[in-house]
All heavy atoms as a GROMACS GRO file, in nm:
protein
  586
    1MET      N    1  17.767  15.396  12.456
    1MET     CA    2  17.685  15.298  12.472
    1MET      C    3  17.591  15.280  12.346
    1MET      O    4  17.553  15.399  12.287
    1MET     CB    5  17.589  15.332  12.588
    1MET     CG    6  17.484  15.233  12.631
    1MET     SD    7  17.331  15.235  12.561
    1MET     CE    8  17.266  15.394  12.555
    2ILE      N    9  17.557  15.157  12.305
    2ILE     CA   10  17.480  15.150  12.196
    2ILE      C   11  17.376  15.034  12.233
    2ILE      O   12  17.407  14.937  12.284
    2ILE     CB   13  17.555  15.120  12.051
    2ILE    CG1   14  17.464  15.121  11.944
    2ILE    CG2   15  17.625  14.991  12.076
    2ILE    CD1   16  17.550  15.138  11.805
    3ALA      N   17  17.250  15.058  12.190
    3ALA     CA   18  17.153  14.960  12.229
    3ALA      C   19  17.066  14.934  12.094
    3ALA      O   20  17.032  15.024  12.011
    3ALA     CB   21  17.053  15.014  12.335
    4GLN      N   22  17.043  14.809  12.070
    4GLN     CA   23  16.960  14.764  11.958
    4GLN      C   24  16.825  14.713  12.003
    4GLN      O   25  16.816  14.636  12.090
    4GLN     CB   26  17.041  14.666  11.874
    4GLN     CG   27  16.961  14.609  11.763
    4GLN     CD   28  17.041  14.489  11.710
    4GLN    OE1   29  17.079  14.395  11.786
    4GLN    NE2   30  17.078  14.475  11.578
    5PHE      N   31  16.720  14.760  11.928
    5PHE     CA   32  16.588  14.711  11.963
    5PHE      C   33  16.527  14.646  11.831
    5PHE      O   34  16.494  14.724  11.738
    5PHE     CB   35  16.497  14.827  12.008
    5PHE     CG   36  16.552  14.889  12.138
    5PHE    CD1   37  16.646  14.992  12.128
    5PHE    CD2   38  16.501  14.851  12.248
    5PHE    CE1   39  16.690  15.055  12.241
    5PHE    CE2   40  16.553  14.900  12.373
    5PHE     CZ   41  16.648  15.000  12.366
    6LYS      N   42  16.521  14.524  11.832
    6LYS     CA   43  16.479  14.451  11.705
    6LYS      C   44  16.338  14.484  11.662
    6LYS      O   45  16.314  14.495  11.542
    6LYS     CB   46  16.480  14.286  11.736
    6LYS     CG   47  16.630  14.239  11.742
    6LYS     CD   48  16.680  14.234  11.597
    6LYS     CE   49  16.826  14.170  11.602
    6LYS     NZ   50  16.895  14.188  11.486
    7ASP      N   51  16.247  14.508  11.757
    7ASP     CA   52  16.116  14.549  11.724
    7ASP      C   53  16.095  14.698  11.718
    7ASP      O   54  15.993  14.749  11.695
    7ASP     CB   55  16.012  14.485  11.821
    7ASP     CG   56  16.018  14.328  11.814
    7ASP    OD1   57  16.026  14.278  11.695
    7ASP    OD2   58  15.992  14.263  11.924
    8GLY      N   59  16.200  14.773  11.752
    8GLY     CA   60  16.187  14.914  11.754
    8GLY      C   61  16.119  14.974  11.874
    8GLY      O   62  16.044  14.900  11.942
    9ILE      N   63  16.143  15.089  11.911
    9ILE     CA   64  16.061  15.158  12.020
    9ILE      C   65  16.014  15.299  11.959
    9ILE      O   66  16.094  15.357  11.876
    9ILE     CB   67  16.155  15.182  12.136
    9ILE    CG1   68  16.287  15.261  12.110
    9ILE    CG2   69  16.172  15.046  12.210
    9ILE    CD1   70  16.357  15.286  12.234
   10LYS      N   71  15.904  15.331  12.002
   10LYS     CA   72  15.840  15.454  11.942
   10LYS      C   73  15.893  15.581  12.008
   10LYS      O   74  15.904  15.586  12.131
   10LYS     CB   75  15.677  15.456  11.964
   10LYS     CG   76  15.625  15.353  11.892
   10LYS     CD   77  15.620  15.375  11.745
   10LYS     CE   78  15.536  15.260  11.658
   10LYS     NZ   79  15.556  15.276  11.523
   11PHE      N   80  15.928  15.685  11.919
   11PHE     CA   81  15.959  15.813  11.959
   11PHE      C   82  15.871  15.910  11.880
   11PHE      O   83  15.893  15.923  11.751
   11PHE     CB   84  16.108  15.843  11.935
   11PHE     CG   85  16.206  15.795  12.032
   11PHE    CD1   86  16.274  15.674  12.012
   11PHE    CD2   87  16.232  15.863  12.153
   11PHE    CE1   88  16.357  15.626  12.107
   11PHE    CE2   89  16.313  15.812  12.249
   11PHE     CZ   90  16.386  15.689  12.219
   12ASP      N   91  15.773  15.971  11.933
   12ASP     CA   92  15.685  16.052  11.872
   12ASP      C   93  15.631  15.971  11.753
   12ASP      O   94  15.563  15.864  11.784
   12ASP     CB   95  15.749  16.189  11.805
   12ASP     CG   96  15.800  16.277  11.926
   12ASP    OD1   97  15.718  16.294  12.024
   12ASP    OD2   98  15.893  16.346  11.908
   13ASN      N   99  15.640  16.012  11.623
   13ASN     CA  100  15.574  15.935  11.518
   13ASN      C  101  15.688  15.843  11.446
   13ASN      O  102  15.667  15.806  11.332
   13ASN     CB  103  15.514  16.035  11.426
   13ASN     CG  104  15.391  16.102  11.482
   13ASN    OD1  105  15.317  16.047  11.563
   13ASN    ND2  106  15.370  16.220  11.447
   14GLU      N  107  15.804  15.823  11.500
   14GLU     CA  108  15.912  15.757  11.452
   14GLU      C  109  15.942  15.632  11.523
   14GLU      O  110  15.898  15.616  11.642
   14GLU     CB  111  16.042  15.835  11.439
   14GLU     CG  112  16.019  15.970  11.368
   14GLU     CD  113  16.026  15.957  11.219
   14GLU    OE1  114  16.074  15.861  11.169
   14GLU    OE2  115  15.959  16.040  11.158
   15THR      N  116  16.006  15.543  11.466
   15THR     CA  117  16.050  15.416  11.530
   15THR      C  118  16.199  15.408  11.532
   15THR      O  119  16.263  15.433  11.429
   15THR     CB  120  15.992  15.285  11.461
   15THR    OG1  121  15.847  15.298  11.462
   15THR    CG2  122  16.034  15.177  11.538
   16ALA      N  123  16.256  15.390  11.654
   16ALA     CA  124  16.401  15.374  11.669
   16ALA      C  125  16.445  15.237  11.683
   16ALA      O  126  16.367  15.170  11.760
   16ALA     CB  127  16.459  15.472  11.781
   17TYR      N  128  16.540  15.188  11.616
   17TYR     CA  129  16.593  15.053  11.634
   17TYR      C  130  16.731  15.053  11.694
   17TYR      O  131  16.768  14.951  11.743
   17TYR     CB  132  16.598  14.991  11.486
   17TYR     CG  133  16.453  14.983  11.422
   17TYR    CD1  134  16.409  15.075  11.339
   17TYR    CD2  135  16.395  14.869  11.454
   17TYR    CE1  136  16.288  15.055  11.288
   17TYR    CE2  137  16.260  14.847  11.406
   17TYR     CZ  138  16.212  14.954  11.320
   17TYR     OH  139  16.088  14.934  11.264
   18ILE      N  140  16.797  15.166  11.677
   18ILE     CA  141  16.932  15.182  11.744
   18ILE      C  142  16.940  15.314  11.827
   18ILE      O  143  16.885  15.417  11.772
   18ILE     CB  144  17.044  15.196  11.635
   18ILE    CG1  145  17.038  15.065  11.539
   18ILE    CG2  146  17.177  15.213  11.691
   18ILE    CD1  147  17.091  14.938  11.598
   19LEU      N  148  16.980  15.299  11.942
   19LEU     CA  149  16.994  15.419  12.028
   19LEU      C  150  17.144  15.420  12.078
   19LEU      O  151  17.206  15.318  12.100
   19LEU     CB  152  16.916  15.410  12.167
   19LEU     CG  153  16.770  15.412  12.148
   19LEU    CD1  154  16.699  15.402  12.280
   19LEU    CD2  155  16.717  15.540  12.068
   20ILE      N  156  17.204  15.552  12.052
   20ILE     CA  157  17.344  15.555  12.093
   20ILE      C  158  17.359  15.670  12.202
   20ILE      O  159  17.296  15.783  12.187
   20ILE     CB  160  17.419  15.613  11.971
   20ILE    CG1  161  17.404  15.505  11.860
   20ILE    CG2  162  17.566  15.641  11.989
   20ILE    CD1  163  17.454  15.544  11.714
   21GLY      N  164  17.422  15.635  12.321
   21GLY     CA  165  17.447  15.728  12.415
   21GLY      C  166  17.582  15.777  12.406
   21GLY      O  167  17.678  15.701  12.373
   22ILE      N  168  17.618  15.900  12.438
   22ILE     CA  169  17.762  15.956  12.427
   22ILE      C  170  17.798  16.027  12.557
   22ILE      O  171  17.707  16.062  12.634
   22ILE     CB  172  17.782  16.056  12.304
   22ILE    CG1  173  17.699  16.175  12.324
   22ILE    CG2  174  17.740  15.975  12.181
   22ILE    CD1  175  17.735  16.279  12.241
   23ALA      N  176  17.924  16.035  12.575
   23ALA     CA  177  17.971  16.112  12.685
   23ALA      C  178  18.107  16.168  12.632
   23ALA      O  179  18.188  16.101  12.563
   23ALA     CB  180  17.998  16.045  12.805
   24GLY      N  181  18.139  16.302  12.662
   24GLY     CA  182  18.266  16.356  12.621
   24GLY      C  183  18.290  16.482  12.694
   24GLY      O  184  18.201  16.544  12.750
   25ALA      N  185  18.418  16.523  12.700
   25ALA     CA  186  18.453  16.647  12.764
   25ALA      C  187  18.473  16.758  12.665
   25ALA      O  188  18.522  16.749  12.562
   25ALA     CB  189  18.578  16.628  12.845
   26GLY      N  190  18.426  16.883  12.701
   26GLY     CA  191  18.443  17.002  12.627
   26GLY      C  192  18.383  16.982  12.478
   26GLY      O  193  18.271  16.940  12.473
   27ASP      N  194  18.471  16.996  12.387
   27ASP     CA  195  18.428  17.003  12.239
   27ASP      C  196  18.403  16.860  12.187
   27ASP      O  197  18.357  16.835  12.084
   27ASP     CB  198  18.545  17.078  12.168
   27ASP     CG  199  18.500  17.104  12.022
   27ASP    OD1  200  18.379  17.139  12.000
   27ASP    OD2  201  18.587  17.093  11.934
   28GLN      N  202  18.440  16.765  12.274
   28GLN     CA  203  18.433  16.610  12.216
   28GLN      C  204  18.288  16.587  12.196
   28GLN      O  205  18.269  16.514  12.101
   28GLN     CB  206  18.484  16.524  12.319
   28GLN     CG  207  18.624  16.495  12.324
   28GLN     CD  208  18.677  16.384  12.414
   28GLN    OE1  209  18.614  16.368  12.518
   28GLN    NE2  210  18.787  16.310  12.382
   29GLN      N  211  18.199  16.639  12.259
   29GLN     CA  212  18.061  16.585  12.253
   29GLN      C  213  18.010  16.637  12.110
   29GLN      O  214  17.945  16.559  12.035
   29GLN     CB  215  17.962  16.649  12.358
   29GLN     CG  216  17.986  16.572  12.480
   29GLN     CD  217  17.894  16.645  12.593
   29GLN    OE1  218  17.878  16.764  12.599
   29GLN    NE2  219  17.844  16.566  12.690
   30VAL      N  220  18.045  16.765  12.072
   30VAL     CA  221  18.006  16.804  11.934
   30VAL      C  222  18.073  16.730  11.829
   30VAL      O  223  18.014  16.683  11.739
   30VAL     CB  224  18.038  16.957  11.929
   30VAL    CG1  225  18.014  17.003  11.783
   30VAL    CG2  226  17.965  17.044  12.017
   31ARG      N  227  18.200  16.689  11.847
   31ARG     CA  228  18.274  16.604  11.746
   31ARG      C  229  18.212  16.464  11.735
   31ARG      O  230  18.191  16.405  11.630
   31ARG     CB  231  18.416  16.600  11.779
   31ARG     CG  232  18.485  16.743  11.752
   31ARG     CD  233  18.633  16.746  11.765
   31ARG     NE  234  18.692  16.653  11.678
   31ARG     CZ  235  18.803  16.597  11.699
   31ARG    NH1  236  18.886  16.627  11.803
   31ARG    NH2  237  18.860  16.509  11.604
   32ILE      N  238  18.184  16.412  11.853
   32ILE     CA  239  18.118  16.271  11.867
   32ILE      C  240  17.988  16.275  11.788
   32ILE      O  241  17.968  16.191  11.713
   32ILE     CB  242  18.101  16.221  12.004
   32ILE    CG1  243  18.232  16.206  12.074
   32ILE    CG2  244  18.017  16.104  12.009
   32ILE    CD1  245  18.229  16.185  12.224
   33LEU      N  246  17.909  16.369  11.827
   33LEU     CA  247  17.767  16.380  11.752
   33LEU      C  248  17.779  16.404  11.598
   33LEU      O  249  17.724  16.342  11.519
   33LEU     CB  250  17.687  16.494  11.806
   33LEU     CG  251  17.631  16.465  11.944
   33LEU    CD1  252  17.557  16.592  12.006
   33LEU    CD2  253  17.533  16.347  11.934
   34SER      N  254  17.879  16.484  11.567
   34SER     CA  255  17.899  16.514  11.428
   34SER      C  256  17.938  16.389  11.348
   34SER      O  257  17.898  16.345  11.241
   34SER     CB  258  18.015  16.620  11.408
   34SER     OG  259  18.038  16.638  11.277
   35THR      N  260  18.032  16.313  11.406
   35THR     CA  261  18.088  16.183  11.355
   35THR      C  262  17.964  16.082  11.334
   35THR      O  263  17.945  16.019  11.238
   35THR     CB  264  18.198  16.122  11.422
   35THR    OG1  265  18.301  16.219  11.439
   35THR    CG2  266  18.259  16.004  11.368
   36ILE      N  267  17.900  16.070  11.434
   36ILE     CA  268  17.782  15.978  11.447
   36ILE      C  269  17.688  16.017  11.344
   36ILE      O  270  17.636  15.934  11.271
   36ILE     CB  271  17.710  15.955  11.581
   36ILE    CG1  272  17.809  15.895  11.679
   36ILE    CG2  273  17.585  15.886  11.578
   36ILE    CD1  274  17.770  15.892  11.824
   37ALA      N  275  17.648  16.148  11.338
   37ALA     CA  276  17.553  16.199  11.228
   37ALA      C  277  17.602  16.158  11.100
   37ALA      O  278  17.517  16.113  11.006
   37ALA     CB  279  17.534  16.346  11.239
   38TYR      N  280  17.722  16.180  11.061
   38TYR     CA  281  17.797  16.140  10.931
   38TYR      C  282  17.774  15.986  10.905
   38TYR      O  283  17.739  15.957  10.796
   38TYR     CB  284  17.943  16.186  10.927
   38TYR     CG  285  18.002  16.146  10.800
   38TYR    CD1  286  17.981  16.211  10.685
   38TYR    CD2  287  18.080  16.039  10.796
   38TYR    CE1  288  18.056  16.178  10.576
   38TYR    CE2  289  18.157  16.000  10.682
   38TYR     CZ  290  18.142  16.054  10.572
   38TYR     OH  291  18.193  16.033  10.455
   39LEU      N  292  17.805  15.908  11.009
   39LEU     CA  293  17.804  15.763  10.982
   39LEU      C  294  17.656  15.716  10.974
   39LEU      O  295  17.643  15.619  10.888
   39LEU     CB  296  17.868  15.692  11.116
   39LEU     CG  297  18.029  15.711  11.126
   39LEU    CD1  298  18.059  15.654  11.252
   39LEU    CD2  299  18.088  15.654  11.010
   40VAL      N  300  17.564  15.769  11.038
   40VAL     CA  301  17.419  15.723  11.027
   40VAL      C  302  17.361  15.767  10.904
   40VAL      O  303  17.250  15.728  10.868
   40VAL     CB  304  17.339  15.746  11.152
   40VAL    CG1  305  17.395  15.678  11.282
   40VAL    CG2  306  17.314  15.895  11.173
   41ASP      N  307  17.428  15.865  10.835
   41ASP     CA  308  17.358  15.917  10.705
   41ASP      C  309  17.367  15.804  10.607
   41ASP      O  310  17.306  15.819  10.507
   41ASP     CB  311  17.440  16.041  10.667
   41ASP     CG  312  17.361  16.113  10.557
   41ASP    OD1  313  17.234  16.113  10.567
   41ASP    OD2  314  17.423  16.168  10.472
   42ASN      N  315  17.458  15.708  10.624
   42ASN     CA  316  17.485  15.592  10.534
   42ASN      C  317  17.354  15.492  10.560
   42ASN      O  318  17.375  15.406  10.653
   42ASN     CB  319  17.614  15.531  10.554
   42ASN     CG  320  17.626  15.415  10.458
   42ASN    OD1  321  17.554  15.359  10.413
   42ASN    ND2  322  17.765  15.397  10.442
   43GLU      N  323  17.256  15.499  10.480
   43GLU     CA  324  17.143  15.410  10.506
   43GLU      C  325  17.180  15.261  10.504
   43GLU      O  326  17.125  15.181  10.579
   43GLU     CB  327  17.032  15.426  10.404
   43GLU     CG  328  16.902  15.359  10.425
   43GLU     CD  329  16.830  15.391  10.542
   43GLU    OE1  330  16.845  15.511  10.588
   43GLU    OE2  331  16.749  15.313  10.591
   44GLU      N  332  17.272  15.220  10.414
   44GLU     CA  333  17.316  15.078  10.405
   44GLU      C  334  17.377  15.044  10.540
   44GLU      O  335  17.340  14.922  10.599
   44GLU     CB  336  17.407  15.058  10.297
   44GLU     CG  337  17.453  14.928  10.266
   44GLU     CD  338  17.541  14.919  10.141
   44GLU    OE1  339  17.502  14.975  10.043
   44GLU    OE2  340  17.637  14.843  10.152
   45GLU      N  341  17.457  15.126  10.595
   45GLU     CA  342  17.529  15.086  10.726
   45GLU      C  343  17.438  15.074  10.836
   45GLU      O  344  17.435  14.984  10.911
   45GLU     CB  345  17.632  15.207  10.757
   45GLU     CG  346  17.700  15.177  10.891
   45GLU     CD  347  17.811  15.086  10.887
   45GLU    OE1  348  17.868  15.051  10.786
   45GLU    OE2  349  17.848  15.040  10.998
   46ILE      N  350  17.324  15.159  10.840
   46ILE     CA  351  17.234  15.155  10.945
   46ILE      C  352  17.143  15.031  10.933
   46ILE      O  353  17.113  14.971  11.032
   46ILE     CB  354  17.138  15.290  10.943
   46ILE    CG1  355  17.228  15.399  10.989
   46ILE    CG2  356  17.020  15.269  11.027
   46ILE    CD1  357  17.289  15.392  11.123
   47GLN      N  358  17.103  14.995  10.808
   47GLN     CA  359  17.032  14.880  10.784
   47GLN      C  360  17.108  14.756  10.832
   47GLN      O  361  17.044  14.668  10.894
   47GLN     CB  362  16.978  14.857  10.646
   47GLN     CG  363  16.873  14.968  10.603
   47GLN     CD  364  16.753  14.961  10.693
   47GLN    OE1  365  16.713  14.843  10.724
   47GLN    NE2  366  16.704  15.067  10.739
   48LEU      N  367  17.231  14.753  10.811
   48LEU     CA  368  17.322  14.648  10.857
   48LEU      C  369  17.317  14.640  11.002
   48LEU      O  370  17.304  14.527  11.074
   48LEU     CB  371  17.454  14.653  10.801
   48LEU     CG  372  17.473  14.618  10.647
   48LEU    CD1  373  17.617  14.664  10.606
   48LEU    CD2  374  17.441  14.487  10.613
   49LEU      N  375  17.321  14.754  11.062
   49LEU     CA  376  17.327  14.757  11.220
   49LEU      C  377  17.195  14.711  11.278
   49LEU      O  378  17.190  14.629  11.365
   49LEU     CB  379  17.364  14.896  11.266
   49LEU     CG  380  17.514  14.939  11.260
   49LEU    CD1  381  17.517  15.083  11.310
   49LEU    CD2  382  17.597  14.854  11.364
   50ILE      N  383  17.087  14.751  11.216
   50ILE     CA  384  16.952  14.721  11.263
   50ILE      C  385  16.933  14.573  11.259
   50ILE      O  386  16.882  14.511  11.348
   50ILE     CB  387  16.847  14.786  11.178
   50ILE    CG1  388  16.842  14.946  11.218
   50ILE    CG2  389  16.701  14.737  11.193
   50ILE    CD1  390  16.758  15.024  11.122
   51ARG      N  391  16.988  14.503  11.145
   51ARG     CA  392  16.966  14.360  11.133
   51ARG      C  393  17.072  14.274  11.191
   51ARG      O  394  17.052  14.144  11.210
   51ARG     CB  395  16.940  14.323  10.985
   51ARG     CG  396  16.823  14.387  10.924
   51ARG     CD  397  16.806  14.339  10.775
   51ARG     NE  398  16.927  14.345  10.698
   51ARG     CZ  399  16.956  14.461  10.616
   51ARG    NH1  400  16.873  14.548  10.625
   51ARG    NH2  401  17.056  14.455  10.549
   52SER      N  402  17.178  14.331  11.233
   52SER     CA  403  17.288  14.252  11.281
   52SER      C  404  17.255  14.183  11.410
   52SER      O  405  17.203  14.228  11.496
   52SER     CB  406  17.412  14.351  11.301
   52SER     OG  407  17.529  14.264  11.332
   53THR      N  408  17.326  14.059  11.433
   53THR     CA  409  17.327  14.003  11.558
   53THR      C  410  17.470  13.978  11.606
   53THR      O  411  17.489  13.913  11.704
   53THR     CB  412  17.260  13.853  11.529
   53THR    OG1  413  17.337  13.769  11.443
   53THR    CG2  414  17.111  13.871  11.485
   54GLU      N  415  17.570  14.044  11.535
   54GLU     CA  416  17.699  14.025  11.565
   54GLU      C  417  17.756  14.152  11.641
   54GLU      O  418  17.752  14.259  11.585
   54GLU     CB  419  17.782  14.006  11.432
   54GLU     CG  420  17.744  13.877  11.365
   54GLU     CD  421  17.825  13.867  11.237
   54GLU    OE1  422  17.922  13.931  11.215
   54GLU    OE2  423  17.780  13.791  11.142
   55LYS      N  424  17.807  14.122  11.758
   55LYS     CA  425  17.874  14.230  11.836
   55LYS      C  426  17.986  14.304  11.760
   55LYS      O  427  18.003  14.421  11.766
   55LYS     CB  428  17.931  14.181  11.961
   55LYS     CG  429  17.972  14.293  12.050
   55LYS     CD  430  18.041  14.245  12.187
   55LYS     CE  431  18.023  14.103  12.235
   55LYS     NZ  432  18.090  14.081  12.371
   56SER      N  433  18.051  14.229  11.670
   56SER     CA  434  18.178  14.296  11.608
   56SER      C  435  18.132  14.392  11.508
   56SER      O  436  18.204  14.495  11.488
   56SER     CB  437  18.242  14.170  11.522
   56SER     OG  438  18.158  14.113  11.435
   57ARG      N  439  18.013  14.391  11.450
   57ARG     CA  440  17.961  14.497  11.372
   57ARG      C  441  17.946  14.628  11.443
   57ARG      O  442  17.977  14.736  11.398
   57ARG     CB  443  17.839  14.458  11.294
   57ARG     CG  444  17.777  14.572  11.199
   57ARG     CD  445  17.687  14.537  11.110
   57ARG     NE  446  17.711  14.437  11.014
   57ARG     CZ  447  17.791  14.444  10.906
   57ARG    NH1  448  17.844  14.549  10.876
   57ARG    NH2  449  17.813  14.338  10.822
   58PHE      N  450  17.887  14.621  11.570
   58PHE     CA  451  17.873  14.737  11.652
   58PHE      C  452  18.000  14.784  11.690
   58PHE      O  453  18.022  14.910  11.706
   58PHE     CB  454  17.777  14.699  11.770
   58PHE     CG  455  17.636  14.680  11.720
   58PHE    CD1  456  17.597  14.545  11.710
   58PHE    CD2  457  17.547  14.771  11.718
   58PHE    CE1  458  17.466  14.522  11.668
   58PHE    CE2  459  17.409  14.750  11.669
   58PHE     CZ  460  17.368  14.625  11.642
   59LEU      N  461  18.102  14.697  11.731
   59LEU     CA  462  18.233  14.745  11.758
   59LEU      C  463  18.295  14.821  11.657
   59LEU      O  464  18.362  14.919  11.677
   59LEU     CB  465  18.312  14.629  11.822
   59LEU     CG  466  18.254  14.559  11.957
   59LEU    CD1  467  18.338  14.446  11.987
   59LEU    CD2  468  18.265  14.668  12.079
   60SER      N  469  18.282  14.770  11.539
   60SER     CA  470  18.341  14.830  11.420
   60SER      C  471  18.291  14.975  11.388
   60SER      O  472  18.350  15.066  11.374
   60SER     CB  473  18.315  14.754  11.292
   60SER     OG  474  18.363  14.811  11.177
   61PHE      N  475  18.155  14.982  11.413
   61PHE     CA  476  18.092  15.112  11.401
   61PHE      C  477  18.137  15.211  11.501
   61PHE      O  478  18.172  15.330  11.460
   61PHE     CB  479  17.935  15.088  11.408
   61PHE     CG  480  17.850  15.215  11.408
   61PHE    CD1  481  17.822  15.293  11.278
   61PHE    CD2  482  17.815  15.285  11.522
   61PHE    CE1  483  17.750  15.399  11.278
   61PHE    CE2  484  17.740  15.406  11.515
   61PHE     CZ  485  17.710  15.457  11.402
   62LEU      N  486  18.144  15.165  11.631
   62LEU     CA  487  18.189  15.252  11.739
   62LEU      C  488  18.345  15.291  11.723
   62LEU      O  489  18.376  15.399  11.758
   62LEU     CB  490  18.165  15.188  11.870
   62LEU     CG  491  18.018  15.170  11.908
   62LEU    CD1  492  18.007  15.109  12.027
   62LEU    CD2  493  17.958  15.310  11.919
   63SER      N  494  18.414  15.212  11.658
   63SER     CA  495  18.550  15.222  11.641
   63SER      C  496  18.575  15.348  11.538
   63SER      O  497  18.670  15.415  11.552
   63SER     CB  498  18.630  15.105  11.608
   63SER     OG  499  18.610  15.079  11.467
   64LYS      N  500  18.487  15.358  11.450
   64LYS     CA  501  18.494  15.472  11.350
   64LYS      C  502  18.471  15.598  11.430
   64LYS      O  503  18.535  15.707  11.382
   64LYS     CB  504  18.381  15.453  11.241
   64LYS     CG  505  18.412  15.332  11.163
   64LYS     CD  506  18.296  15.303  11.050
   64LYS     CE  507  18.309  15.193  10.972
   64LYS     NZ  508  18.187  15.152  10.897
   65VAL      N  509  18.391  15.595  11.533
   65VAL     CA  510  18.376  15.726  11.612
   65VAL      C  511  18.508  15.751  11.685
   65VAL      O  512  18.551  15.857  11.688
   65VAL     CB  513  18.256  15.711  11.694
   65VAL    CG1  514  18.241  15.846  11.788
   65VAL    CG2  515  18.127  15.691  11.620
   66ASP      N  516  18.554  15.653  11.742
   66ASP     CA  517  18.680  15.668  11.829
   66ASP      C  518  18.798  15.709  11.738
   66ASP      O  519  18.874  15.795  11.787
   66ASP     CB  520  18.709  15.532  11.896
   66ASP     CG  521  18.834  15.536  11.984
   66ASP    OD1  522  18.835  15.638  12.064
   66ASP    OD2  523  18.925  15.447  11.987
   67VAL      N  524  18.812  15.650  11.627
   67VAL     CA  525  18.932  15.690  11.538
   67VAL      C  526  18.919  15.840  11.501
   67VAL      O  527  19.015  15.914  11.496
   67VAL     CB  528  18.932  15.611  11.409
   67VAL    CG1  529  19.010  15.664  11.300
   67VAL    CG2  530  18.962  15.474  11.446
   68SER      N  531  18.792  15.896  11.486
   68SER     CA  532  18.785  16.035  11.451
   68SER      C  533  18.822  16.131  11.552
   68SER      O  534  18.843  16.239  11.542
   68SER     CB  535  18.624  16.059  11.397
   68SER     OG  536  18.553  16.069  11.505
   69LEU      N  537  18.830  16.074  11.687
   69LEU     CA  538  18.864  16.156  11.790
   69LEU      C  539  18.998  16.149  11.853
   69LEU      O  540  19.048  16.218  11.937
   69LEU     CB  541  18.768  16.133  11.917
   69LEU     CG  542  18.612  16.149  11.883
   69LEU    CD1  543  18.535  16.092  11.996
   69LEU    CD2  544  18.587  16.291  11.878
   70LYS      N  545  19.081  16.072  11.790
   70LYS     CA  546  19.222  16.045  11.818
   70LYS      C  547  19.294  16.179  11.806
   70LYS      O  548  19.279  16.262  11.718
   70LYS     CB  549  19.295  15.953  11.723
   70LYS     CG  550  19.241  15.817  11.731
   70LYS     CD  551  19.275  15.733  11.857
   70LYS     CE  552  19.232  15.600  11.856
   70LYS     NZ  553  19.201  15.548  11.982
   71GLY      N  554  19.364  16.215  11.925
   71GLY     CA  555  19.445  16.336  11.932
   71GLY      C  556  19.355  16.446  11.995
   71GLY      O  557  19.412  16.554  12.019
   72ASP      N  558  19.226  16.434  12.020
   72ASP     CA  559  19.149  16.537  12.072
   72ASP      C  560  19.168  16.539  12.225
   72ASP      O  561  19.170  16.438  12.294
   72ASP     CB  562  18.997  16.500  12.049
   72ASP     CG  563  18.907  16.618  12.096
   72ASP    OD1  564  18.951  16.709  12.149
   72ASP    OD2  565  18.788  16.593  12.082
   73LYS      N  566  19.198  16.653  12.275
   73LYS     CA  567  19.232  16.670  12.426
   73LYS      C  568  19.127  16.718  12.492
   73LYS      O  569  19.124  16.748  12.609
   73LYS     CB  570  19.354  16.769  12.437
   73LYS     CG  571  19.471  16.730  12.348
   73LYS     CD  572  19.575  16.675  12.436
   73LYS     CE  573  19.714  16.660  12.367
   73LYS     NZ  574  19.719  16.562  12.263
   74GLY      N  575  18.992  16.727  12.431
   74GLY     CA  576  18.874  16.773  12.499
   74GLY      C  577  18.867  16.917  12.519
   74GLY      O  578  18.798  16.966  12.598
   75ASP      N  579  18.958  16.993  12.442
   75ASP     CA  580  18.950  17.142  12.452
   75ASP      C  581  18.826  17.201  12.398
   75ASP      O  582  18.776  17.167  12.310
   75ASP     CB  583  19.068  17.196  12.363
   75ASP     CG  584  19.204  17.143  12.424
   75ASP    OD1  585  19.206  17.134  12.538
   75ASP    OD2  586  19.289  17.117  12.341
   0.00000   0.00000   0.00000
């Protein structure tokens, strides 16, 4: 699940514009979080997501997470 907030929402002293919810079995959750952390480290990619109005950009971002988990059996 991914949600975009154009005006942002406050979390402590920070403002979040994108929220990502995950679910996975076993070791998958750690791998999902690790992949997302790697992807969001790219400031340019995040700025594009924050400003985007195209669903395809979000689907492309999420597909990168999915690709990294191919072959994972949830062990």
